[in-house]
N, C-alpha and C positions, 0 to 999 in steps of 0.2 A: 468358102464358108468362114464368117468371120468370126474366132473364139474369144472369150476372155481369159486374159493373162492366168497365168498361175502360181500360184505360189502359198504353199501347204508345209507348216513345220510335218518332221518324221516323228511319229508317234515314238516313245523308247522301244516296243515291243518290235517294230518294225525298223529302228536303228539296225538293231540285233542284230535283226537278218543281211542287214544289209551290209554290216562288218563281218558275216561268219565267209562268207566269198573265201575261195581257193582255191587254188589253181586245180588242185586235187579231188576238190570237192566244190561244184559252186552250187550257190543255192539260186538255182532258176526252176520252177516248174516246170514240167513238159507233157503238153496233151495233145492229142492229135484224134482228128475226124476223118476216120476212112470214108468212101465215097466208090461209088460204084461204076460212074462217068464222070466228065469234065466240069468243072467250074466255069461259069463266063468272067475273066476277071475284073472286068470294067461290074458287074452289077454287084463282086464280089468286094470288090474296094470301095466301092458304094452303100453298103454294107457296117463295114467295115468304120467307113469316118461319121457314119449319124450312130451306130448304137455302143461305138465303142470309143474313140477319140472326142467326139462331141460330148457325151455326159461322164466320161471321166478323168479329169485333167492330170490325174496320173500319168496317164501314159501316153499325154505330151509336155510331161516336166521333165527337167535334167535332176538329176540326183548332185545338191552341192552343198559337198560340208561348211563349215562354220569357222571363217578362224576367230573368231570370239570364244574366249573361256566360257563351259558350260552349257554351250548353246549348241544344240544337233545338228544336223544335215538336214532340209527340206525340200521339196520339190519347185521347180524354180520354170519359170518356162522358158523352153528352147529358139531360142530369135530366129533359130535352120531350121524347127520341124518342118519337116516330109516326111507323109505318109507311103512314100516311094521308097525311100532307107528304110523301111521297115517289112516291106511286104519283097518276098522272093520265091524266083522259081527255079526247080532243080529238075532236071531229067537224070532216069537211072543209068547208073553206069553199066558196063557190060556186067553178066550178060542179061542183066533189066529183069531177073526174077523176083520174088519174094524177099530173096536173101539179098541182094544188093540193095531195097530197098529199107530191110535193116541197117543193114553195114553203116547207107546213107546215113540213117538216123541218128546213128550210134558216135556218126561224128559229126554231127553237128549238134546231139548233148551235150557234148564234150567240149564243145568251141564258146569261148567266154562272149557274156553279151560285152558292146560298143559303150561303153562309161560317156563315150561322145554326145551321145543322144539317149533320148530315154528307151529304159533297162526295159524292152521287149523287144521279140519280133516275130514275124508269119513267112512257113514258107510252104507254099505249095508244089507237091512235092510225084510227079507218075507215077502212077502205079501198071504192074503188068494187067492186060487187058485192056489198058483204054481208060480205067478209073485213075481216080488223085487220092491224095491225102492232104491234110489241113496241119500241119505241124504248129505248136501254138508256144515258143519259150516269154515266159515272164519270171522277171525276178519276184526273190520271195517279198523285199522289201514293197513290191505292191500291194500284194494279196497272197491271203492266204486260199488252200483250196475248197475251199465252202465258195467265198467268194468269188474267185476263178470260173468254177464251176456255174454260177450264176450266170455273172459276165457271159460269155461262151452260149449259153442256152438261154440269154436277149438276144445275140446273133441272129439267132432261128426261128423259125416260122412253122407252125401245126398247120400249115399246109404250104403248098406250092407258090401258089399265087402271095406278091407284097405284101406283109404287111406296111402300112406307111408308117414313118419315125414317128413318137412321142416325147414330148417337151420328157425331162430328168431322167436321172439313169437309164438304161434298157433295163436291169435289172427289176425295174416296177410291171413290166410286160409281165415278168416271171410268174406265175400259181402255184403255191408255196407248195399246194399239191400233188404238182407234179414228181417232187423231188421226196424221197426220202432214205432214211440213215443216220445215222448216230454219229460215226466218227467221221475225222478230218483228215484230208490229206493235205499236208506237211510235213517236217521232220520235227525231227528233235532235241533242242539244245540249249536248255533251262542252265540258269547259270549257278553254280555253288562247290567250292575249293574244299574238296574233301580232306576233311582234318584240319583246315584252314580256322580259327576262331573267328577271323573277321569275315571271313565267305561265310557261315554257318549267322555271326550278326547281321550282315546285310541282307540276306534270305530270308532269315527272318521276321525284318522290319517290313514287310508286307502283312504277317501276317497279323502284326501289332498294330498296323494303322486301323486294320478291318474293328482289331477289337474294340479300336475307343467309340466308335459307335455304338457299341453293342453295350460297355458300361455306362453308357448313360442310358439308354434303355433299360440295365436292369437296376437304375435307380430309382426310372419310374413303377416301374413293375417285377418286384421281388417275387414273384410266380417264376419268370425267369430262369432264374437263376439255377436250375437242375439241365436243363436243356442247352443252356448256354456253356457249362461245363461239359456236356456231352458234344455239346460240338469244337471245343477249343481242344478236348482231349484227341477229337478228331483228328481234327486239323496238324495237330504237334506229331502223331502217329505221321502223318502224310507227309507232313516236311522232312522227321528225320529219314521217313525212306528215301524219297528223293538225294538227298545228302548222302544219305550213310548205305545206301545202295552200292556194295563193291564190286567193280571192275568183273565184268564178264569172262566166264572162262576160257583161253588160248582155242581157238580153232582153225581149221580148212577157212571158216568165214570171213575171219580178222587175219592185217597183215599189213603191211606198208604199202600205200594208197600209190599209184599213180594216176596221171593223167587220162589215158583212153577208160573210155564207156562202153557198156554191153547192155544191150536189153531183146527181152522177148517178152510174147504175153501168149496165152494161151486159145485153144479157141473159144468164140463165146456160146457161151455156158447157161443152158437153160434155169431159169431162175426157178418156175414151179417147181422144176425137180429137185433143182436145191432147195425150195421151200420142206416139199415133201422127205427128204432126208431128215432137215432139223426137227422138223413134228413130228415122225418118228421116233427119234430119240432123245427128245426135250430140250433140246436147242434151238439154236438162233441162225439164220441166215448165216451171218458172221463167224458163229461157233463151227461151226459147219466149212467152212471155207479156208479159216485161218487153221482149223486140225491138219484138213487136206494138205496148207500150204508146210507143215509143221511136220505130218510124215513126210512128204519130198524133204527138205530138210535132212530129217533122218538118214532116205537113201542119198543122200548126198555125199552126207561126212562119212556113212560106209564103204563109200565107193571111194570115196577118198581114203578108207583104211584109219578110219577113226571111230572108235567106238564114241557112239555121239552122249555127249550131256547137253545137259537142256540150255537153251539159247534166247537169252533175255532182247527184247527189241524194246522200241520207243513205239507208242500208240499216241498219236495225238489225239486230243480229244474236242470236240469242236465246243463253244463257250455261244457261239451267234444263233438268236432263236431262227427256226430253218423259218418262220413263219414269219417272219419280216424279209423284207427288202433289202439288198446291199446297197448302204451308203455310199455315194459319190466319191470319198474320201475313201471308199475302200480298206485297205489294213487288214492286219491280223487280232485273229481274235479267237486265239486256242488255247488250250494251255497241255500240260505232256504226262501221260504215265508210264508205267512199267509194265509190260506182258512180257512172264520168262515162259516158252512156247516150251510145250511138254514133251520135245523130241525126245529124252531118254524113252519115255515109256513105248513099250511094242506093241503094243493091243492097241489095236485102233476104237473101238468102240471105250476104252478106257482113255484111250488120250484126249478123246472128244468131251468125254465126262471131265476131268482134267482139267480141260480150255477153256469147258465152262462155267465151272468150279470157279477159277482164276479172273475171265470176264467176267462174271457176277459179283465179285468183290470188289473191281475195279470201278466199277459201275456207282456202287452205294460210295465210293471214296472221295471223299474234295482233294484229291491229288490234284484234276485237272484245273480249278481255278488257282488253287498255291503253285505249280509250275505256271501259269501265267504272269503270275506277280513279279515269280523270281524273274521271268525271261526280260521285264520291265525293267526292273531293275539291272536284267544284266548290261539294258542298250544306254544305262549311264555308266559303266564303266570307260578308261581308255581301252583304245585297240589291242594294244600289245595284250593288258591283261587280260581282258575277253578269250581271247586268241587262246592263253595257257589253260584258263576254264573249263574251257567248250571243251580242251584234247581232257582234258581229266572230267569232263562230264560223258560224253561221248564214249569213252573206254567204258563205261555201265554197259552197253548194250553192243551187240554186231548189227543188227537191222533196223529198218523202220516198216513199220505194216501202216497202210491206209486204207479207209472207205470211203469212197462218195460217192453220195447219190448224182441220179440226172433222172432225166425223162422218161416217167414210164409209157409213153406213145414218142412213135418215128417223129423224127422233126426233122425242117428241112432248110440250109444254107444254103441264101443267094438262087432256090429254088430247085436247091439238087438233094435228093432224100440223102441224109447219115446212113452212111450203113452202120460202124462200128463207134467207138468212143473208146480210146486208153489214155490211159493215166500213169505218169512217172512221178513217184515224188521224191525229192531230194535227198542226198545225205548229210551228214555236215561233221565236221570233228576228222575223228578214225571210223566211222560205221562207212563199210562197204557196200551196203546192198538195201533195200528197197523193196517192197511186194505191195502195187496199189490195186486196188478194187474198187471198179467202175462199174455201176449197172446200168442198165439204159433199153428201153423197149422191151422190156420183158427177158432183156438176159444180162450174163453179169459176166464179166472179162478180168483177168488177173493180168495186171504186169509186174514185170521183175527190171528193175538200173542193175548193175552189179559193175563194181573196179574190174576191166579185162583183167587183169593178173591174176586176181584170189577168184572171178567165178569164169572161166572162158567160154562156157559152155552153158549161159542159163536158160535155155529153150530144150534142154535134157531137165531142171530143174520144173518147168513147167509140163512139160510131158506129164514126168511124175505126179505134178499135181491134179490132171487131169485123171491120172492112172490110182490116185486116193479115192477122187470122189466118187467113182465108180466101186469102191470097192466099200465107201462105206453106206453107198445106194445095197447096197445086197447086207448088211447085218440087220438083224431080224428087231423088230422094231420093240422101244422101252415101257414094258409094261408100268 
């Protein structure tokens, strides 16, 4: 298959994610599809070639840093591109059980991508009982979580038979109606140096530039004045929150990071059951799931001998319209908001209601768009300075919380039904834990990725999350 060459300048937000890579925090989005039977290797290869490599140039482009000043990196044609260098098969080490599969995935997730080829890999992993798992690893500079979800969905069909390949991005085949959700999977590290006048001025530039167009509009329409003042006040409050929020309180969730990672996930949870809990408590599904995670983190901190204090999390906020197909150049289009998890609240109903109140406040705030502007500015800074800024900013939170929507119906990859989908968002800087929610075919799964030294038993936190959900279901309905 002959494909056109690749030459794409990397947008500033993508540059920021590229340069955040560290041995102790890889900027790689990891997702897994689980299958109860084996995939046909030849058919899988054809699907990937037609629906991933052909429509999206970034998957066949090398990341090249420019030698010219003020000119960022770009995706350039890999003259030695070979799809087989990106497709790998791994058998399970002894004893070949689910624990061995988790340990194998943990090892792979902690492995840096090879910058001598396009920054992605796919592993076909054997599962106990004859099934397989497909681990997809993609560098964050290529795309965000919402884009990746649609790209991966574009590899699948709604029935076992093969759907003919179509021209254009594979995501054009995706019906937006099958996606549902508001928050996006990625991590959180915009740019701002706390206490630095230069950092504050640079961060504020994005807000100021946005105001110029509105000022012209104001001259033509004086009636817009009051509305504009209110919007600017909200922008100023959001910017102040992003810049001036202090470092998160010290806890067992924070500490010096190592290279090793450990991961876990919940059972597939009945989405209708979670919806029923949310309806009974006047909350959303996302509120309920994050309240359950908050309760589990409270248990974890108490088990570590700590009196739980509130834990701040980064929540990526999708800025990409879900009704639009993902463009062929992919990229990152999300902002970041702070969510303080009510871990210190003892009662489950009170914890859920407080989390709902905080989430409702975030949804009304302009923090997401403003933080995206800050992230773009971060991509313009020298790499050494960016690293210092990331350290300052990521000290403000202890975890990343994401929610990615998936298909409502069963889908098939290379003719094999997808049993479940798992996602693990990366963390950055000094953040050592991410919690990622993914919904698929009427079920929802929560995945946890953590620094192995700080959280050696993430499965216990996932079990406690399931326990918290059962307890929330027993609460009497809110009147």
